[in-house]
C-alpha positions as CSV (number, residue, x, y, z in Angstrom):
1,I,0.0,0.0,0.0
2,G,1.6,3.3,-1.0
3,G,1.9,5.9,1.7
4,F,1.8,3.5,4.7
5,F,3.2,5.0,7.9
6,V,3.8,4.2,11.6
7,E,4.2,6.7,14.5
8,I,5.7,5.9,17.9
9,G,6.5,8.5,20.5
10,K,5.4,10.6,23.5
11,S,2.8,13.4,23.5
12,N,2.5,16.4,25.8
13,A,-1.2,16.6,26.8
14,R,-3.4,18.4,29.3
15,F,-6.2,16.2,30.7
16,I,-9.0,16.8,33.2
17,E,-9.0,14.1,35.9
18,E,-11.7,13.8,38.6
19,G,-10.5,15.5,41.8
20,Q,-7.6,17.2,40.0
21,A,-7.2,20.6,38.3
22,D,-5.5,20.6,35.0
23,V,-3.1,17.7,34.8
24,I,-0.2,17.4,32.3
25,R,0.5,13.8,31.2
26,H,3.0,12.5,28.7
27,P,1.1,9.6,27.0
28,D,2.8,7.1,24.8
29,V,1.5,7.4,21.3
30,I,1.3,4.6,18.7
31,G,-0.3,5.3,15.4
32,Y,-0.5,3.9,11.9
33,G,-2.3,4.7,8.7
34,F,-1.9,5.2,5.0
35,T,-2.2,8.0,2.5
36,P,-2.7,6.6,-1.0
37,A,-2.2,9.1,-3.8
38,I,-4.4,8.8,-7.0
39,P,-2.8,10.5,-10.0
40,I,-5.1,12.9,-11.9
41,N,-2.6,14.1,-14.4
42,G,1.2,14.4,-14.5
43,K,1.4,17.2,-11.9
44,T,-1.7,16.7,-9.7
45,R,-2.6,13.9,-7.3
46,F,-5.7,13.3,-5.1
47,L,-4.9,12.1,-1.5
48,V,-7.0,10.2,1.0
49,D,-5.7,10.1,4.5
50,L,-6.7,7.4,7.0
51,A,-5.0,7.1,10.4
52,F,-5.5,5.4,13.8
53,R,-3.8,6.4,17.1
54,N,-3.7,5.1,20.6
55,Y,-2.7,7.2,23.6
56,N,-1.7,5.4,26.9
57,W,-0.9,7.0,30.2
58,T,-0.9,6.4,34.0
59,N,-3.3,8.3,36.2
60,N,-2.7,9.6,39.7
61,S,-4.5,6.5,41.0
62,H,-1.8,4.4,39.2
63,T,-4.2,2.9,36.7
64,T,-3.7,3.0,32.9
65,S,-6.0,5.0,30.6
66,T,-6.2,4.8,26.9
67,I,-7.8,7.0,24.1
68,H,-8.3,5.6,20.6
69,T,-8.6,8.1,17.8
70,F,-9.4,7.9,14.1
71,R,-8.6,10.5,11.5
72,T,-9.6,10.8,7.8
73,G,-8.9,13.6,5.3
74,L,-8.9,14.5,1.6
75,G,-6.3,16.6,-0.2
76,L,-4.8,17.7,-3.5
77,Q,-1.1,17.8,-4.3
78,F,0.3,20.0,-7.0
79,N,3.9,19.6,-8.4
80,L,5.2,22.9,-9.7
């Protein structure tokens, strides 16, 4: 699949936890997706972006929380 990608890293996020004011966590991020490009002509391509991400972190109560996200997008690429 053209345009396949994998992301691994840390994020800097601000969460609201019950009993806490604003809490800054550094969740682990694992993501993957693909952005296939469909040629329209020699200089223009249509792009479709599909991606999934998981954020994992430890709360003040020493339990693990996770957020799963999904992203999709459309685009045009022009080569000058």
